C-alpha positions as a Markdown table, in Angstrom:
| # | Residue | x | y | z |
|---|---|---|---|---|
| 1 | Met | 5.7 | 6.4 | 7.8 |
| 2 | Gln | 5.4 | 3.0 | 9.6 |
| 3 | Val | 4.0 | 3.3 | 13.1 |
| 4 | Thr | 6.0 | 0.9 | 15.3 |
| 5 | Pro | 5.6 | -0.3 | 18.9 |
| 6 | Arg | 8.4 | 2.0 | 19.9 |
| 7 | Arg | 6.5 | 5.0 | 18.5 |
| 8 | Leu | 3.3 | 3.8 | 20.3 |
| 9 | Leu | 5.3 | 3.7 | 23.5 |
| 10 | Leu | 6.5 | 7.2 | 22.9 |
| 11 | Gln | 2.9 | 8.3 | 22.4 |
| 12 | Glu | 1.9 | 6.8 | 25.7 |
| 13 | Arg | 4.7 | 8.6 | 27.5 |
| 14 | Gln | 4.2 | 12.0 | 25.9 |
| 15 | Arg | 0.4 | 12.4 | 26.0 |
| 16 | Ser | 0.8 | 16.2 | 26.6 |
| 17 | Ile | 2.8 | 16.7 | 23.5 |
| 18 | Pro | 0.8 | 17.1 | 20.2 |
| 19 | Ile | 1.7 | 14.5 | 17.6 |
| 20 | Val | 0.9 | 15.0 | 13.9 |
| 21 | Leu | 0.9 | 11.9 | 11.7 |
| 22 | Ala | 2.0 | 12.3 | 8.1 |
| 23 | Ala | 0.7 | 9.8 | 5.6 |
| 24 | Val | 0.4 | 6.9 | 8.1 |
| 25 | Asn | -1.3 | 3.6 | 7.1 |
| 26 | Asp | -4.4 | 2.6 | 9.2 |
| 27 | Pro | -3.8 | 4.6 | 12.4 |
| 28 | Val | -7.0 | 3.1 | 14.0 |
| 29 | Gly | -5.9 | -0.5 | 13.4 |
| 30 | Leu | -2.5 | 0.3 | 14.9 |
| 31 | Gly | -4.1 | 1.8 | 18.0 |
| 32 | Val | -2.7 | 5.3 | 17.4 |
| 33 | Val | -6.1 | 7.0 | 17.4 |
| 34 | Asp | -9.6 | 5.9 | 18.7 |
| 35 | Ser | -11.3 | 6.8 | 15.4 |
| 36 | Leu | -10.5 | 8.8 | 12.3 |
| 37 | Glu | -13.3 | 11.2 | 13.1 |
| 38 | His | -12.5 | 11.7 | 16.8 |
| 39 | Thr | -8.9 | 10.7 | 17.7 |
| 40 | Gly | -9.6 | 11.0 | 21.4 |
| 41 | Arg | -5.9 | 11.6 | 22.0 |
| 42 | Asn | -3.0 | 14.1 | 21.5 |
| 43 | Val | -2.6 | 12.7 | 18.0 |
| 44 | Thr | -4.0 | 13.7 | 14.6 |
| 45 | Gly | -2.8 | 14.2 | 11.0 |
| 46 | Thr | -3.2 | 12.4 | 7.7 |
| 47 | Thr | -3.5 | 8.8 | 6.6 |
| 48 | Ile | -2.9 | 7.0 | 3.3 |
| 49 | Tyr | -5.2 | 4.2 | 4.4 |
| 50 | Ala | -7.4 | 3.3 | 1.5 |
| 51 | Pro | -8.5 | -0.4 | 2.1 |
| 52 | His | -10.9 | -0.4 | -0.8 |
| 53 | Leu | -8.0 | -0.1 | -3.2 |
| 54 | Ile | -6.8 | -3.6 | -2.2 |
| 55 | Gly | -9.8 | -5.3 | -3.9 |
| 56 | Glu | -9.7 | -2.8 | -6.7 |
| 57 | Arg | -6.1 | -3.7 | -7.6 |
| 58 | Leu | -7.2 | -7.3 | -7.7 |
| 59 | Arg | -10.1 | -6.5 | -10.0 |
| 60 | Ile | -7.8 | -4.6 | -12.3 |
| 61 | Leu | -5.3 | -7.4 | -12.6 |
| 62 | Lys | -8.2 | -9.9 | -13.2 |
| 63 | Gly | -9.4 | -7.6 | -16.0 |
| 64 | Ile | -5.9 | -7.8 | -17.6 |
| 65 | Ile | -5.5 | -11.5 | -17.0 |
| 66 | Pro | -8.9 | -13.2 | -17.3 |
| 67 | Thr | -7.3 | -16.6 | -16.3 |
| 68 | Leu | -6.0 | -15.2 | -13.0 |
| 69 | Asp | -6.7 | -17.9 | -10.4 |
| 70 | Arg | -3.9 | -17.6 | -7.9 |
| 71 | Val | -1.8 | -14.7 | -6.6 |
| 72 | Ser | 0.8 | -14.1 | -4.0 |
| 73 | Met | 1.0 | -11.2 | -1.6 |
| 74 | Phe | 4.3 | -10.1 | 0.0 |
| 75 | Met | 3.9 | -9.0 | 3.6 |
| 76 | Asn | 6.1 | -8.0 | 6.5 |
| 77 | Gly | 5.3 | -10.1 | 9.6 |
| 78 | Asn | 6.9 | -7.4 | 11.8 |
| 79 | Asn | 4.2 | -4.9 | 10.7 |
| 80 | Pro | 1.0 | -5.4 | 12.8 |
| 81 | Asn | -1.1 | -3.9 | 10.0 |
| 82 | Asn | 0.0 | -6.3 | 7.3 |
| 83 | Pro | -2.2 | -9.3 | 8.3 |
| 84 | Ala | -5.3 | -7.1 | 7.9 |
| 85 | Gln | -4.3 | -6.2 | 4.4 |
| 86 | Val | -3.8 | -9.8 | 3.5 |
| 87 | Ala | -7.3 | -10.6 | 4.9 |
| 88 | Leu | -8.8 | -7.8 | 2.7 |
| 89 | Leu | -7.2 | -9.2 | -0.4 |
| 90 | Thr | -8.3 | -12.8 | 0.5 |
| 91 | Ser | -11.9 | -11.6 | 1.0 |
| 92 | Ala | -11.9 | -9.8 | -2.4 |
| 93 | Ala | -10.3 | -12.8 | -4.1 |
| 94 | Lys | -12.9 | -15.2 | -2.8 |
| 95 | Asp | -15.6 | -13.4 | -4.7 |
| 96 | Leu | -13.5 | -13.7 | -7.9 |
| 97 | Gly | -12.6 | -17.4 | -7.4 |
| 98 | Ile | -8.9 | -16.5 | -6.8 |
| 99 | Gln | -6.6 | -18.1 | -4.2 |
| 100 | Val | -4.2 | -16.0 | -2.2 |
| 101 | Gln | -0.9 | -17.0 | -0.8 |
| 102 | Ser | 0.9 | -14.7 | 1.7 |
| 103 | Leu | 4.6 | -14.7 | 1.9 |
| 104 | Asp | 6.5 | -13.1 | 4.8 |
| 105 | Ile | 9.6 | -11.0 | 3.9 |
| 106 | Arg | 11.4 | -9.3 | 6.8 |
| 107 | Thr | 15.0 | -9.0 | 5.5 |
| 108 | Pro | 16.5 | -8.4 | 2.1 |
| 109 | Ala | 17.6 | -12.0 | 2.0 |
| 110 | Asp | 13.9 | -13.1 | 2.2 |
| 111 | Val | 12.8 | -11.4 | -1.1 |
| 112 | Ala | 14.2 | -13.7 | -3.8 |
| 113 | Pro | 13.2 | -17.0 | -2.0 |
| 114 | Ala | 9.7 | -15.6 | -1.5 |
| 115 | Val | 9.4 | -14.8 | -5.2 |
| 116 | Asp | 10.7 | -18.3 | -6.1 |
| 117 | Lys | 8.1 | -19.8 | -3.7 |
| 118 | Ala | 5.4 | -17.8 | -5.3 |
| 119 | Ile | 6.4 | -19.0 | -8.8 |
| 120 | Asp | 6.5 | -22.6 | -7.6 |
| 121 | Ser | 3.0 | -22.3 | -6.1 |
| 122 | Gly | 1.6 | -21.2 | -9.5 |
| 123 | Ala | 0.9 | -17.6 | -8.7 |
| 124 | Lys | 0.1 | -15.7 | -11.9 |
| 125 | Gly | 0.4 | -12.2 | -10.3 |
| 126 | Phe | 1.9 | -10.5 | -7.3 |
| 127 | Phe | 0.7 | -8.0 | -4.7 |
| 128 | His | 2.3 | -6.5 | -1.7 |
| 129 | Cys | 1.3 | -4.9 | 1.6 |
| 130 | Val | 1.9 | -1.3 | 2.4 |
| 131 | Asp | 5.1 | -1.4 | 4.5 |
| 132 | Ser | 8.2 | 0.7 | 4.8 |
| 133 | Phe | 10.6 | -2.2 | 4.6 |
| 134 | Ile | 8.8 | -3.7 | 1.6 |
| 135 | Asn | 9.0 | -0.2 | 0.0 |
| 136 | Ser | 12.8 | -0.2 | 0.6 |
| 137 | Gln | 12.9 | -3.4 | -1.5 |
| 138 | Arg | 10.9 | -2.1 | -4.4 |
| 139 | Phe | 13.8 | -2.2 | -6.9 |
| 140 | Thr | 14.5 | -5.9 | -6.1 |
| 141 | Ile | 10.8 | -6.8 | -6.1 |
| 142 | Ala | 10.1 | -5.0 | -9.4 |
| 143 | Lys | 13.2 | -6.5 | -11.0 |
| 144 | Leu | 12.3 | -10.1 | -10.0 |
| 145 | Ala | 8.7 | -9.7 | -11.0 |
| 146 | Ala | 9.8 | -8.5 | -14.4 |
| 147 | Gln | 12.3 | -11.3 | -14.8 |
| 148 | Lys | 9.7 | -13.9 | -13.9 |
| 149 | Lys | 7.1 | -12.1 | -16.1 |
| 150 | Arg | 4.6 | -12.0 | -13.3 |
| 151 | Pro | 2.3 | -9.0 | -13.6 |
| 152 | Thr | 2.3 | -7.0 | -10.3 |
| 153 | Ile | 0.1 | -4.1 | -9.3 |
| 154 | Tyr | 1.8 | -2.1 | -6.7 |
| 155 | Thr | 0.5 | 0.4 | -4.0 |
| 156 | Asp | 2.6 | 3.4 | -5.1 |
| 157 | Arg | 4.0 | 5.0 | -8.2 |
| 158 | Glu | 7.5 | 4.7 | -6.7 |
| 159 | Tyr | 7.4 | 1.0 | -7.6 |
| 160 | Val | 6.7 | 1.8 | -11.2 |
| 161 | Leu | 9.5 | 4.3 | -11.3 |
| 162 | Ala | 11.7 | 1.4 | -9.9 |
| 163 | Gly | 10.8 | -0.7 | -12.9 |
| 164 | Gly | 7.4 | -2.1 | -11.9 |
| 165 | Leu | 4.4 | -2.6 | -14.2 |
| 166 | Met | 1.7 | -0.6 | -12.6 |
| 167 | Ala | 0.4 | 0.9 | -9.4 |
| 168 | Leu | -2.8 | 2.1 | -7.9 |
| 169 | Gly | -2.4 | 4.3 | -4.9 |
| 170 | Val | -2.8 | 7.6 | -3.1 |
| 171 | Gly | -0.6 | 10.6 | -3.4 |
| 172 | His | 1.9 | 10.7 | -0.5 |
| 173 | Leu | 2.7 | 14.3 | -1.1 |
| 174 | Glu | -0.9 | 15.2 | -0.4 |
| 175 | Gly | -0.6 | 13.6 | 3.0 |
| 176 | Tyr | 2.6 | 15.5 | 3.8 |
| 177 | Tyr | 1.3 | 18.9 | 2.7 |
| 178 | Arg | -1.9 | 18.4 | 4.7 |
| 179 | Ala | 0.1 | 17.3 | 7.7 |
| 180 | Ala | 1.8 | 20.7 | 7.6 |
| 181 | Glu | -1.6 | 22.3 | 7.7 |
| 182 | Tyr | -2.4 | 20.4 | 10.9 |
| 183 | Val | 0.8 | 21.6 | 12.5 |
| 184 | Asp | -0.2 | 25.2 | 11.7 |
| 185 | Lys | -3.6 | 24.6 | 13.3 |
| 186 | Ile | -2.1 | 23.2 | 16.5 |
| 187 | Leu | 0.4 | 26.0 | 16.8 |
| 188 | Arg | -2.6 | 28.4 | 16.5 |
| 189 | Gly | -4.3 | 26.7 | 19.5 |
| 190 | Ala | -6.3 | 23.8 | 18.1 |
| 191 | Asn | -6.6 | 20.6 | 20.2 |
| 192 | Pro | -5.4 | 17.5 | 18.3 |
| 193 | Ala | -8.2 | 15.5 | 19.8 |
| 194 | Asp | -10.7 | 17.7 | 18.0 |
| 195 | Leu | -9.1 | 17.4 | 14.6 |
| 196 | Ser | -10.2 | 14.4 | 12.5 |
| 197 | Val | -7.6 | 12.4 | 10.6 |
| 198 | Ala | -7.6 | 13.5 | 7.0 |
| 199 | Leu | -8.3 | 10.8 | 4.4 |
| 200 | Pro | -6.6 | 10.7 | 1.0 |
| 201 | Thr | -8.6 | 12.4 | -1.8 |
| 202 | Lys | -6.3 | 11.8 | -4.8 |
| 203 | Leu | -5.8 | 8.5 | -6.5 |
| 204 | Ile | -2.9 | 7.8 | -8.9 |
| 205 | Phe | -3.0 | 4.9 | -11.4 |
| 206 | Ser | 0.4 | 4.7 | -12.9 |
| 207 | Val | 1.4 | 2.3 | -15.7 |
| 208 | Ser | 4.8 | 1.7 | -17.4 |
| 209 | Arg | 4.6 | 1.4 | -21.2 |
| 210 | Ser | 7.9 | -0.5 | -21.5 |
| 211 | Ala | 6.9 | -3.0 | -18.7 |
| 212 | Leu | 3.6 | -3.7 | -20.5 |
| 213 | Gln | 5.5 | -4.3 | -23.7 |
| 214 | Ser | 8.1 | -6.6 | -22.1 |
| 215 | Met | 5.3 | -8.7 | -20.6 |
| 216 | Asp | 3.3 | -8.8 | -23.8 |
| 217 | Leu | 0.3 | -7.3 | -22.1 |
| 218 | Thr | -2.4 | -5.0 | -23.4 |
| 219 | Leu | -4.8 | -3.1 | -21.2 |
| 220 | Pro | -8.5 | -3.4 | -22.0 |
| 221 | Lys | -10.0 | 0.0 | -22.9 |
| 222 | Glu | -12.0 | 0.2 | -19.7 |
| 223 | Ile | -8.8 | -0.1 | -17.7 |
| 224 | Ser | -6.6 | 2.0 | -20.0 |
| 225 | Asp | -9.1 | 4.9 | -19.8 |
| 226 | Arg | -8.5 | 5.0 | -16.0 |
| 227 | Val | -4.8 | 5.5 | -16.2 |
| 228 | Thr | -3.8 | 8.9 | -14.8 |
| 229 | Glu | -0.1 | 8.6 | -15.4 |
| 230 | Trp | 1.7 | 6.8 | -18.3 |
| 231 | Leu | 5.4 | 6.3 | -17.5 |
| 232 | Pro | 8.1 | 5.2 | -20.0 |
């Protein structure tokens, strides 16, 4: 779920109606809740926010490509949370001596030119922000990354199922199931403001065997041992 300004306005107008978030990215950064521990509002639920995974994805890709010195990250400028994700990747990249280029894609027509620009800039790998529009373009992004032979580590296994190389992310289903538990608690009389936002507990590291082969890549043992899901 992408929390938009329209949804935020709805929240402001309906403060008396309990709202349960289901697998939302960074509800604090988007201003939906005051904090994950104490929402302070009529809102609670679950989040897929796992900022530490941004740097971890970069370290994994660096472990696969030791010469990695420049990457591109696709972002949606219409999503207020995306700049923060770019900043986190840039910070992690600085420690590894890697340069980061952010590329704004807001429409389907933006995707191919952004990939071409990344290639022209010398990017050796791709990343992307968590965003519902970018997710809707996962088949195109995965196809272009494969055609250009640019290793990409995605945020969700859906991208690997769409033809991508690998993904390190949280399980969305966990967020949806736990959101249902919050609905049950509220219907039984719980106050949303007293219910902390639930963080993800399960990580999924998915890798496509065929994509590895097509890119002539081999995972080092320390990375291969971490894979939780091998896909065709």
